[in-house]
Structures are given as C-alpha cells and as structure tokens.
N, CA, C and O atoms as a Maestro MAE file, in Angstrom:
{
 s_m_m2io_version
 :::
 2.0.0
}

f_m_ct {
 s_m_title
 :::
 protein
 m_atom[280] {
  # First column is atom index #
  i_m_mmod_type
  r_m_x_coord
  r_m_y_coord
  r_m_z_coord
  i_m_residue_number
  s_m_chain_name
  s_m_pdb_residue_name
  s_m_pdb_atom_name
  i_m_atomic_number
  :::
  1 25 -3.956 1.236 -2.096 1 A "UNK " " N  " 7
  2 3 -5.515 0.378 -1.761 1 A "UNK " " CA " 6
  3 2 -5.078 -0.957 -1.455 1 A "UNK " " C  " 6
  4 15 -4.319 -1.708 -2.068 1 A "UNK " " O  " 8
  5 25 -5.984 -1.157 0.079 2 A "UNK " " N  " 7
  6 3 -6.313 -2.175 0.318 2 A "UNK " " CA " 6
  7 2 -8.115 -2.505 0.456 2 A "UNK " " C  " 6
  8 15 -9.078 -1.891 0.916 2 A "UNK " " O  " 8
  9 25 -7.894 -3.840 -0.233 3 A "UNK " " N  " 7
  10 3 -9.370 -4.315 -0.693 3 A "UNK " " CA " 6
  11 2 -9.822 -6.111 -0.490 3 A "UNK " " C  " 6
  12 15 -9.188 -7.126 -0.780 3 A "UNK " " O  " 8
  13 25 -11.334 -5.897 0.201 4 A "UNK " " N  " 7
  14 3 -11.703 -6.986 0.317 4 A "UNK " " CA " 6
  15 2 -12.922 -6.977 -0.464 4 A "UNK " " C  " 6
  16 15 -13.714 -6.054 -0.657 4 A "UNK " " O  " 8
  17 25 -12.929 -8.924 -1.138 5 A "UNK " " N  " 7
  18 3 -13.386 -9.017 -2.175 5 A "UNK " " CA " 6
  19 2 -14.277 -10.405 -0.985 5 A "UNK " " C  " 6
  20 15 -13.769 -10.756 0.080 5 A "UNK " " O  " 8
  21 25 -15.591 -10.955 -1.513 6 A "UNK " " N  " 7
  22 3 -16.584 -12.120 -0.907 6 A "UNK " " CA " 6
  23 2 -15.552 -13.077 -1.722 6 A "UNK " " C  " 6
  24 15 -15.151 -12.516 -2.741 6 A "UNK " " O  " 8
  25 25 -14.962 -14.527 -1.508 7 A "UNK " " N  " 7
  26 3 -14.743 -15.349 -2.387 7 A "UNK " " CA " 6
  27 2 -16.155 -15.285 -3.405 7 A "UNK " " C  " 6
  28 15 -16.387 -14.792 -4.509 7 A "UNK " " O  " 8
  29 25 -16.766 -15.884 -2.632 8 A "UNK " " N  " 7
  30 3 -18.371 -16.849 -2.971 8 A "UNK " " CA " 6
  31 2 -18.686 -15.591 -4.160 8 A "UNK " " C  " 6
  32 15 -17.966 -15.692 -5.154 8 A "UNK " " O  " 8
  33 25 -19.702 -14.391 -4.174 9 A "UNK " " N  " 7
  34 3 -20.073 -12.994 -5.017 9 A "UNK " " CA " 6
  35 2 -18.813 -12.436 -5.296 9 A "UNK " " C  " 6
  36 15 -19.032 -11.358 -5.848 9 A "UNK " " O  " 8
  37 25 -17.694 -12.613 -5.200 10 A "UNK " " N  " 7
  38 3 -16.262 -11.481 -5.558 10 A "UNK " " CA " 6
  39 2 -16.719 -9.888 -5.708 10 A "UNK " " C  " 6
  40 15 -15.931 -9.011 -6.062 10 A "UNK " " O  " 8
  41 25 -18.100 -9.653 -5.386 11 A "UNK " " N  " 7
  42 3 -18.243 -8.763 -4.330 11 A "UNK " " CA " 6
  43 2 -16.981 -7.802 -3.734 11 A "UNK " " C  " 6
  44 15 -16.037 -8.556 -3.973 11 A "UNK " " O  " 8
  45 25 -16.366 -6.565 -3.087 12 A "UNK " " N  " 7
  46 3 -16.441 -5.350 -3.030 12 A "UNK " " CA " 6
  47 2 -16.576 -5.391 -1.630 12 A "UNK " " C  " 6
  48 15 -17.353 -4.505 -1.274 12 A "UNK " " O  " 8
  49 25 -15.893 -6.434 -0.151 13 A "UNK " " N  " 7
  50 3 -16.364 -6.015 0.596 13 A "UNK " " CA " 6
  51 2 -15.951 -4.943 1.772 13 A "UNK " " C  " 6
  52 15 -16.464 -5.165 2.869 13 A "UNK " " O  " 8
  53 25 -15.065 -3.784 1.664 14 A "UNK " " N  " 7
  54 3 -14.354 -3.543 2.332 14 A "UNK " " CA " 6
  55 2 -13.702 -2.606 1.888 14 A "UNK " " C  " 6
  56 15 -13.086 -3.645 1.650 14 A "UNK " " O  " 8
  57 25 -12.915 -1.290 1.334 15 A "UNK " " N  " 7
  58 3 -11.383 -1.389 1.017 15 A "UNK " " CA " 6
  59 2 -10.906 -0.162 1.814 15 A "UNK " " C  " 6
  60 15 -11.620 0.303 2.702 15 A "UNK " " O  " 8
  61 25 -10.158 0.170 1.622 16 A "UNK " " N  " 7
  62 3 -8.664 1.525 2.335 16 A "UNK " " CA " 6
  63 2 -8.188 1.816 1.705 16 A "UNK " " C  " 6
  64 15 -7.747 1.096 0.810 16 A "UNK " " O  " 8
  65 25 -7.959 3.286 1.819 17 A "UNK " " N  " 7
  66 3 -7.035 3.305 0.801 17 A "UNK " " CA " 6
  67 2 -5.950 4.268 1.752 17 A "UNK " " C  " 6
  68 15 -6.263 4.905 2.758 17 A "UNK " " O  " 8
  69 25 -4.626 4.179 1.141 18 A "UNK " " N  " 7
  70 3 -3.421 4.505 2.327 18 A "UNK " " CA " 6
  71 2 -2.037 3.749 1.812 18 A "UNK " " C  " 6
  72 15 -1.694 3.123 0.809 18 A "UNK " " O  " 8
  73 25 -1.541 4.088 2.840 19 A "UNK " " N  " 7
  74 3 -0.435 3.233 1.856 19 A "UNK " " CA " 6
  75 2 -0.181 0.875 2.543 19 A "UNK " " C  " 6
  76 15 -0.815 -0.024 3.096 19 A "UNK " " O  " 8
  77 25 0.955 1.117 2.011 20 A "UNK " " N  " 7
  78 3 0.744 -0.928 3.165 20 A "UNK " " CA " 6
  79 2 0.839 -0.669 4.369 20 A "UNK " " C  " 6
  80 15 1.809 0.087 4.311 20 A "UNK " " O  " 8
  81 25 0.663 -0.699 5.069 21 A "UNK " " N  " 7
  82 3 1.998 -0.389 6.195 21 A "UNK " " CA " 6
  83 2 0.371 -0.634 7.313 21 A "UNK " " C  " 6
  84 15 -0.721 -0.244 6.900 21 A "UNK " " O  " 8
  85 25 0.493 -1.138 8.326 22 A "UNK " " N  " 7
  86 3 -0.148 -1.799 9.548 22 A "UNK " " CA " 6
  87 2 -0.786 -0.911 9.913 22 A "UNK " " C  " 6
  88 15 -1.967 -1.223 10.069 22 A "UNK " " O  " 8
  89 25 -0.461 0.479 10.215 23 A "UNK " " N  " 7
  90 3 -1.855 1.408 10.443 23 A "UNK " " CA " 6
  91 2 -2.806 1.649 9.035 23 A "UNK " " C  " 6
  92 15 -3.786 2.216 9.519 23 A "UNK " " O  " 8
  93 25 -3.006 1.560 7.891 24 A "UNK " " N  " 7
  94 3 -3.769 1.384 6.841 24 A "UNK " " CA " 6
  95 2 -3.868 0.248 6.928 24 A "UNK " " C  " 6
  96 15 -5.041 0.191 6.557 24 A "UNK " " O  " 8
  97 25 -3.577 -0.874 7.139 25 A "UNK " " N  " 7
  98 3 -4.526 -2.021 7.410 25 A "UNK " " CA " 6
  99 2 -5.514 -1.949 8.361 25 A "UNK " " C  " 6
  100 15 -6.701 -2.185 8.134 25 A "UNK " " O  " 8
  101 25 -4.790 -1.449 10.017 26 A "UNK " " N  " 7
  102 3 -5.850 -1.701 10.488 26 A "UNK " " CA " 6
  103 2 -6.719 -0.923 10.607 26 A "UNK " " C  " 6
  104 15 -7.263 -1.247 11.663 26 A "UNK " " O  " 8
  105 25 -7.309 0.060 10.139 27 A "UNK " " N  " 7
  106 3 -8.246 0.714 9.853 27 A "UNK " " CA " 6
  107 2 -9.632 -0.677 9.303 27 A "UNK " " C  " 6
  108 15 -10.752 -0.897 9.766 27 A "UNK " " O  " 8
  109 25 -8.825 -1.370 8.115 28 A "UNK " " N  " 7
  110 3 -10.029 -1.927 7.121 28 A "UNK " " CA " 6
  111 2 -10.418 -3.299 8.300 28 A "UNK " " C  " 6
  112 15 -11.597 -3.471 8.608 28 A "UNK " " O  " 8
  113 25 -9.619 -3.961 8.729 29 A "UNK " " N  " 7
  114 3 -9.409 -4.496 9.259 29 A "UNK " " CA " 6
  115 2 -9.864 -4.549 10.496 29 A "UNK " " C  " 6
  116 15 -9.832 -5.680 10.980 29 A "UNK " " O  " 8
  117 25 -10.398 -3.464 11.371 30 A "UNK " " N  " 7
  118 3 -11.263 -3.209 11.963 30 A "UNK " " CA " 6
  119 2 -12.573 -3.100 11.836 30 A "UNK " " C  " 6
  120 15 -13.288 -3.192 12.834 30 A "UNK " " O  " 8
  121 25 -13.093 -2.888 10.591 31 A "UNK " " N  " 7
  122 3 -14.157 -2.714 9.814 31 A "UNK " " CA " 6
  123 2 -15.034 -4.827 9.649 31 A "UNK " " C  " 6
  124 15 -16.161 -5.320 9.697 31 A "UNK " " O  " 8
  125 25 -13.920 -5.214 9.498 32 A "UNK " " N  " 7
  126 3 -14.285 -6.474 8.819 32 A "UNK " " CA " 6
  127 2 -14.422 -7.166 10.149 32 A "UNK " " C  " 6
  128 15 -15.219 -8.092 10.299 32 A "UNK " " O  " 8
  129 25 -13.321 -6.533 11.524 33 A "UNK " " N  " 7
  130 3 -14.638 -7.197 12.388 33 A "UNK " " CA " 6
  131 2 -15.810 -7.548 12.482 33 A "UNK " " C  " 6
  132 15 -15.989 -8.757 12.337 33 A "UNK " " O  " 8
  133 25 -16.462 -7.091 12.626 34 A "UNK " " N  " 7
  134 3 -17.758 -6.899 12.244 34 A "UNK " " CA " 6
  135 2 -18.687 -7.759 11.618 34 A "UNK " " C  " 6
  136 15 -19.788 -8.219 11.920 34 A "UNK " " O  " 8
  137 25 -17.889 -7.841 10.620 35 A "UNK " " N  " 7
  138 3 -18.306 -9.195 9.355 35 A "UNK " " CA " 6
  139 2 -17.905 -10.784 9.382 35 A "UNK " " C  " 6
  140 15 -17.950 -11.689 8.549 35 A "UNK " " O  " 8
  141 25 -17.459 -10.670 10.855 36 A "UNK " " N  " 7
  142 3 -17.024 -12.599 11.713 36 A "UNK " " CA " 6
  143 2 -16.098 -13.602 10.202 36 A "UNK " " C  " 6
  144 15 -16.266 -14.716 9.706 36 A "UNK " " O  " 8
  145 25 -15.338 -12.687 9.994 37 A "UNK " " N  " 7
  146 3 -14.531 -13.207 8.461 37 A "UNK " " CA " 6
  147 2 -14.627 -14.882 9.530 37 A "UNK " " C  " 6
  148 15 -15.222 -15.349 10.501 37 A "UNK " " O  " 8
  149 25 -13.338 -15.334 8.261 38 A "UNK " " N  " 7
  150 3 -13.599 -16.527 8.600 38 A "UNK " " CA " 6
  151 2 -11.659 -16.766 7.755 38 A "UNK " " C  " 6
  152 15 -10.584 -16.707 8.352 38 A "UNK " " O  " 8
  153 25 -11.785 -16.894 7.007 39 A "UNK " " N  " 7
  154 3 -10.588 -16.818 6.289 39 A "UNK " " CA " 6
  155 2 -10.115 -15.666 5.545 39 A "UNK " " C  " 6
  156 15 -10.889 -14.905 4.965 39 A "UNK " " O  " 8
  157 25 -8.618 -15.501 5.556 40 A "UNK " " N  " 7
  158 3 -7.963 -14.528 4.854 40 A "UNK " " CA " 6
  159 2 -7.246 -14.585 3.647 40 A "UNK " " C  " 6
  160 15 -6.311 -15.385 3.688 40 A "UNK " " O  " 8
  161 25 -7.407 -13.930 2.487 41 A "UNK " " N  " 7
  162 3 -5.954 -15.180 1.706 41 A "UNK " " CA " 6
  163 2 -5.163 -13.226 1.708 41 A "UNK " " C  " 6
  164 15 -5.724 -12.163 1.975 41 A "UNK " " O  " 8
  165 25 -4.181 -13.424 1.423 42 A "UNK " " N  " 7
  166 3 -3.690 -12.452 1.273 42 A "UNK " " CA " 6
  167 2 -2.079 -11.953 0.474 42 A "UNK " " C  " 6
  168 15 -2.375 -12.196 -0.696 42 A "UNK " " O  " 8
  169 25 -1.143 -11.613 0.444 43 A "UNK " " N  " 7
  170 3 0.509 -11.806 -0.140 43 A "UNK " " CA " 6
  171 2 0.952 -11.861 0.515 43 A "UNK " " C  " 6
  172 15 0.421 -11.843 1.625 43 A "UNK " " O  " 8
  173 25 2.880 -12.023 0.275 44 A "UNK " " N  " 7
  174 3 3.398 -11.278 2.232 44 A "UNK " " CA " 6
  175 2 3.845 -10.517 2.550 44 A "UNK " " C  " 6
  176 15 4.966 -10.180 2.929 44 A "UNK " " O  " 8
  177 25 2.323 -9.893 2.326 45 A "UNK " " N  " 7
  178 3 3.161 -8.041 3.348 45 A "UNK " " CA " 6
  179 2 3.583 -8.651 4.526 45 A "UNK " " C  " 6
  180 15 3.226 -9.802 4.774 45 A "UNK " " O  " 8
  181 25 4.235 -8.079 5.214 46 A "UNK " " N  " 7
  182 3 4.291 -8.211 6.946 46 A "UNK " " CA " 6
  183 2 3.410 -7.855 7.495 46 A "UNK " " C  " 6
  184 15 3.363 -8.512 8.535 46 A "UNK " " O  " 8
  185 25 2.156 -6.780 7.428 47 A "UNK " " N  " 7
  186 3 1.796 -6.263 7.805 47 A "UNK " " CA " 6
  187 2 0.878 -7.262 7.526 47 A "UNK " " C  " 6
  188 15 0.720 -7.705 8.663 47 A "UNK " " O  " 8
  189 25 0.202 -7.892 6.852 48 A "UNK " " N  " 7
  190 3 -0.825 -8.885 6.637 48 A "UNK " " CA " 6
  191 2 -0.316 -9.913 8.241 48 A "UNK " " C  " 6
  192 15 -0.964 -9.887 9.287 48 A "UNK " " O  " 8
  193 25 0.344 -10.333 8.124 49 A "UNK " " N  " 7
  194 3 1.338 -11.320 8.978 49 A "UNK " " CA " 6
  195 2 1.551 -11.509 11.031 49 A "UNK " " C  " 6
  196 15 1.833 -12.229 11.989 49 A "UNK " " O  " 8
  197 25 0.951 -9.627 10.311 50 A "UNK " " N  " 7
  198 3 0.942 -9.118 11.978 50 A "UNK " " CA " 6
  199 2 -0.021 -8.839 12.277 50 A "UNK " " C  " 6
  200 15 -0.331 -9.266 13.389 50 A "UNK " " O  " 8
  201 25 -0.956 -8.093 11.631 51 A "UNK " " N  " 7
  202 3 -2.193 -8.634 12.384 51 A "UNK " " CA " 6
  203 2 -3.535 -9.621 12.008 51 A "UNK " " C  " 6
  204 15 -4.617 -9.401 12.552 51 A "UNK " " O  " 8
  205 25 -3.358 -10.747 11.010 52 A "UNK " " N  " 7
  206 3 -3.833 -11.283 10.684 52 A "UNK " " CA " 6
  207 2 -3.895 -12.373 11.560 52 A "UNK " " C  " 6
  208 15 -2.892 -13.045 11.323 52 A "UNK " " O  " 8
  209 25 -4.622 -12.954 12.545 53 A "UNK " " N  " 7
  210 3 -3.972 -13.932 12.826 53 A "UNK " " CA " 6
  211 2 -3.959 -15.500 12.140 53 A "UNK " " C  " 6
  212 15 -4.944 -15.807 11.469 53 A "UNK " " O  " 8
  213 25 -3.156 -16.225 12.257 54 A "UNK " " N  " 7
  214 3 -2.397 -16.844 11.703 54 A "UNK " " CA " 6
  215 2 -3.377 -18.514 11.722 54 A "UNK " " C  " 6
  216 15 -3.131 -19.696 11.485 54 A "UNK " " O  " 8
  217 25 -4.046 -18.045 11.969 55 A "UNK " " N  " 7
  218 3 -4.798 -19.857 11.901 55 A "UNK " " CA " 6
  219 2 -5.861 -19.164 10.970 55 A "UNK " " C  " 6
  220 15 -6.637 -20.028 10.562 55 A "UNK " " O  " 8
  221 25 -6.264 -17.557 10.350 56 A "UNK " " N  " 7
  222 3 -7.688 -16.930 9.657 56 A "UNK " " CA " 6
  223 2 -6.883 -16.819 8.276 56 A "UNK " " C  " 6
  224 15 -7.563 -16.622 7.269 56 A "UNK " " O  " 8
  225 25 -5.350 -16.938 8.130 57 A "UNK " " N  " 7
  226 3 -4.570 -16.514 6.853 57 A "UNK " " CA " 6
  227 2 -3.981 -17.530 6.592 57 A "UNK " " C  " 6
  228 15 -3.751 -18.615 7.127 57 A "UNK " " O  " 8
  229 25 -3.776 -17.045 5.728 58 A "UNK " " N  " 7
  230 3 -3.050 -18.157 4.156 58 A "UNK " " CA " 6
  231 2 -2.475 -16.581 2.945 58 A "UNK " " C  " 6
  232 15 -3.009 -15.635 2.366 58 A "UNK " " O  " 8
  233 25 -1.435 -17.027 3.085 59 A "UNK " " N  " 7
  234 3 -0.843 -15.660 2.657 59 A "UNK " " CA " 6
  235 2 0.518 -16.889 1.514 59 A "UNK " " C  " 6
  236 15 1.303 -17.806 1.755 59 A "UNK " " O  " 8
  237 25 -0.061 -15.904 0.003 60 A "UNK " " N  " 7
  238 3 0.233 -17.057 -1.482 60 A "UNK " " CA " 6
  239 2 -1.114 -15.654 -1.918 60 A "UNK " " C  " 6
  240 15 -2.095 -14.994 -1.574 60 A "UNK " " O  " 8
  241 25 0.122 -16.051 -3.147 61 A "UNK " " N  " 7
  242 3 0.544 -14.385 -4.895 61 A "UNK " " CA " 6
  243 2 -1.054 -15.513 -5.036 61 A "UNK " " C  " 6
  244 15 -1.793 -14.882 -5.792 61 A "UNK " " O  " 8
  245 25 -1.476 -16.285 -4.788 62 A "UNK " " N  " 7
  246 3 -2.509 -18.121 -5.966 62 A "UNK " " CA " 6
  247 2 -3.414 -17.017 -5.712 62 A "UNK " " C  " 6
  248 15 -3.058 -16.234 -6.592 62 A "UNK " " O  " 8
  249 25 -4.276 -16.492 -5.134 63 A "UNK " " N  " 7
  250 3 -4.961 -16.404 -4.888 63 A "UNK " " CA " 6
  251 2 -5.507 -14.948 -4.453 63 A "UNK " " C  " 6
  252 15 -6.595 -14.732 -3.919 63 A "UNK " " O  " 8
  253 25 -4.635 -14.102 -4.755 64 A "UNK " " N  " 7
  254 3 -4.733 -13.084 -5.028 64 A "UNK " " CA " 6
  255 2 -4.404 -12.434 -6.393 64 A "UNK " " C  " 6
  256 15 -3.439 -11.672 -6.448 64 A "UNK " " O  " 8
  257 25 -5.194 -12.703 -7.578 65 A "UNK " " N  " 7
  258 3 -4.334 -12.958 -8.495 65 A "UNK " " CA " 6
  259 2 -5.922 -12.235 -9.218 65 A "UNK " " C  " 6
  260 15 -5.809 -11.877 -10.390 65 A "UNK " " O  " 8
  261 25 -6.656 -12.129 -8.872 66 A "UNK " " N  " 7
  262 3 -8.466 -11.628 -9.169 66 A "UNK " " CA " 6
  263 2 -8.661 -10.164 -8.948 66 A "UNK " " C  " 6
  264 15 -9.476 -9.410 -9.480 66 A "UNK " " O  " 8
  265 25 -7.645 -9.892 -7.957 67 A "UNK " " N  " 7
  266 3 -7.553 -8.132 -6.810 67 A "UNK " " CA " 6
  267 2 -6.562 -7.248 -7.312 67 A "UNK " " C  " 6
  268 15 -6.648 -6.031 -7.148 67 A "UNK " " O  " 8
  269 25 -5.731 -7.734 -7.847 68 A "UNK " " N  " 7
  270 3 -4.304 -7.270 -8.053 68 A "UNK " " CA " 6
  271 2 -4.614 -7.652 -9.978 68 A "UNK " " C  " 6
  272 15 -5.237 -8.577 -10.500 68 A "UNK " " O  " 8
  273 25 -4.007 -6.700 -10.475 69 A "UNK " " N  " 7
  274 3 -4.072 -6.104 -12.421 69 A "UNK " " CA " 6
  275 2 -2.041 -7.484 -12.904 69 A "UNK " " C  " 6
  276 15 -0.849 -7.668 -12.654 69 A "UNK " " O  " 8
  277 25 -3.449 -7.996 -13.822 70 A "UNK " " N  " 7
  278 3 -2.178 -8.401 -14.146 70 A "UNK " " CA " 6
  279 2 -1.798 -9.921 -13.948 70 A "UNK " " C  " 6
  280 15 -0.666 -10.316 -14.229 70 A "UNK " " O  " 8
  :::
 }
 m_bond[279] {
  # First column is bond index #
  i_m_from
  i_m_to
  i_m_order
  :::
  1 1 2 1
  2 2 3 1
  3 3 4 2
  4 3 5 1
  5 5 6 1
  6 6 7 1
  7 7 8 2
  8 7 9 1
  9 9 10 1
  10 10 11 1
  11 11 12 2
  12 11 13 1
  13 13 14 1
  14 14 15 1
  15 15 16 2
  16 15 17 1
  17 17 18 1
  18 18 19 1
  19 19 20 2
  20 19 21 1
  21 21 22 1
  22 22 23 1
  23 23 24 2
  24 23 25 1
  25 25 26 1
  26 26 27 1
  27 27 28 2
  28 27 29 1
  29 29 30 1
  30 30 31 1
  31 31 32 2
  32 31 33 1
  33 33 34 1
  34 34 35 1
  35 35 36 2
  36 35 37 1
  37 37 38 1
  38 38 39 1
  39 39 40 2
  40 39 41 1
  41 41 42 1
  42 42 43 1
  43 43 44 2
  44 43 45 1
  45 45 46 1
  46 46 47 1
  47 47 48 2
  48 47 49 1
  49 49 50 1
  50 50 51 1
  51 51 52 2
  52 51 53 1
  53 53 54 1
  54 54 55 1
  55 55 56 2
  56 55 57 1
  57 57 58 1
  58 58 59 1
  59 59 60 2
  60 59 61 1
  61 61 62 1
  62 62 63 1
  63 63 64 2
  64 63 65 1
  65 65 66 1
  66 66 67 1
  67 67 68 2
  68 67 69 1
  69 69 70 1
  70 70 71 1
  71 71 72 2
  72 71 73 1
  73 73 74 1
  74 74 75 1
  75 75 76 2
  76 75 77 1
  77 77 78 1
  78 78 79 1
  79 79 80 2
  80 79 81 1
  81 81 82 1
  82 82 83 1
  83 83 84 2
  84 83 85 1
  85 85 86 1
  86 86 87 1
  87 87 88 2
  88 87 89 1
  89 89 90 1
  90 90 91 1
  91 91 92 2
  92 91 93 1
  93 93 94 1
  94 94 95 1
  95 95 96 2
  96 95 97 1
  97 97 98 1
  98 98 99 1
  99 99 100 2
  100 99 101 1
  101 101 102 1
  102 102 103 1
  103 103 104 2
  104 103 105 1
  105 105 106 1
  106 106 107 1
  107 107 108 2
  108 107 109 1
  109 109 110 1
  110 110 111 1
  111 111 112 2
  112 111 113 1
  113 113 114 1
  114 114 115 1
  115 115 116 2
  116 115 117 1
  117 117 118 1
  118 118 119 1
  119 119 120 2
  120 119 121 1
  121 121 122 1
  122 122 123 1
  123 123 124 2
  124 123 125 1
  125 125 126 1
  126 126 127 1
  127 127 128 2
  128 127 129 1
  129 129 130 1
  130 130 131 1
  131 131 132 2
  132 131 133 1
  133 133 134 1
  134 134 135 1
  135 135 136 2
  136 135 137 1
  137 137 138 1
  138 138 139 1
  139 139 140 2
  140 139 141 1
  141 141 142 1
  142 142 143 1
  143 143 144 2
  144 143 145 1
  145 145 146 1
  146 146 147 1
  147 147 148 2
  148 147 149 1
  149 149 150 1
  150 150 151 1
  151 151 152 2
  152 151 153 1
  153 153 154 1
  154 154 155 1
  155 155 156 2
  156 155 157 1
  157 157 158 1
  158 158 159 1
  159 159 160 2
  160 159 161 1
  161 161 162 1
  162 162 163 1
  163 163 164 2
  164 163 165 1
  165 165 166 1
  166 166 167 1
  167 167 168 2
  168 167 169 1
  169 169 170 1
  170 170 171 1
  171 171 172 2
  172 171 173 1
  173 173 174 1
  174 174 175 1
  175 175 176 2
  176 175 177 1
  177 177 178 1
  178 178 179 1
  179 179 180 2
  180 179 181 1
  181 181 182 1
  182 182 183 1
  183 183 184 2
  184 183 185 1
  185 185 186 1
  186 186 187 1
  187 187 188 2
  188 187 189 1
  189 189 190 1
  190 190 191 1
  191 191 192 2
  192 191 193 1
  193 193 194 1
  194 194 195 1
  195 195 196 2
  196 195 197 1
  197 197 198 1
  198 198 199 1
  199 199 200 2
  200 199 201 1
  201 201 202 1
  202 202 203 1
  203 203 204 2
  204 203 205 1
  205 205 206 1
  206 206 207 1
  207 207 208 2
  208 207 209 1
  209 209 210 1
  210 210 211 1
  211 211 212 2
  212 211 213 1
  213 213 214 1
  214 214 215 1
  215 215 216 2
  216 215 217 1
  217 217 218 1
  218 218 219 1
  219 219 220 2
  220 219 221 1
  221 221 222 1
  222 222 223 1
  223 223 224 2
  224 223 225 1
  225 225 226 1
  226 226 227 1
  227 227 228 2
  228 227 229 1
  229 229 230 1
  230 230 231 1
  231 231 232 2
  232 231 233 1
  233 233 234 1
  234 234 235 1
  235 235 236 2
  236 235 237 1
  237 237 238 1
  238 238 239 1
  239 239 240 2
  240 239 241 1
  241 241 242 1
  242 242 243 1
  243 243 244 2
  244 243 245 1
  245 245 246 1
  246 246 247 1
  247 247 248 2
  248 247 249 1
  249 249 250 1
  250 250 251 1
  251 251 252 2
  252 251 253 1
  253 253 254 1
  254 254 255 1
  255 255 256 2
  256 255 257 1
  257 257 258 1
  258 258 259 1
  259 259 260 2
  260 259 261 1
  261 261 262 1
  262 262 263 1
  263 263 264 2
  264 263 265 1
  265 265 266 1
  266 266 267 1
  267 267 268 2
  268 267 269 1
  269 269 270 1
  270 270 271 1
  271 271 272 2
  272 271 273 1
  273 273 274 1
  274 274 275 1
  275 275 276 2
  276 275 277 1
  277 277 278 1
  278 278 279 1
  279 279 280 2
  :::
 }
}
C-alpha cells in the first residue's frame, strides 16, 4: 500500500492499494498532482525515482519511519 501523509499535520492525504510498481504509484501521484505537492519523502524504491521529479524527491528511510511499522 502506498500512503501519502501531510508532514505538517500527520494527516493521511491519499493512498493506493496495490503492489510497489510504477503503475500503482502513478495512480496516487495523478491524484496528488491536484494538491500541488512541493516535496516528497520516499524510500529508495525505483518507482519513486522514476515517477517523481528529482527536484521534489528526497529518498531516505530516515523520513519514512512514521509511515512504516517498526
């Protein structure tokens, strides 16, 4: 499951259920475009680097700890 949270409020902004492919991520990113997201924090999955513009993307596990268990 892909999840998008607001870093300021912790609110779940959007989500997409599916595998960790570019096709699944694209569905969520298409919806997030309407929100004019300024920065994305993601792990090092190739799909993120492929679909999110590099100037908006920070890839690090350190910033995804609040999303993922354990």
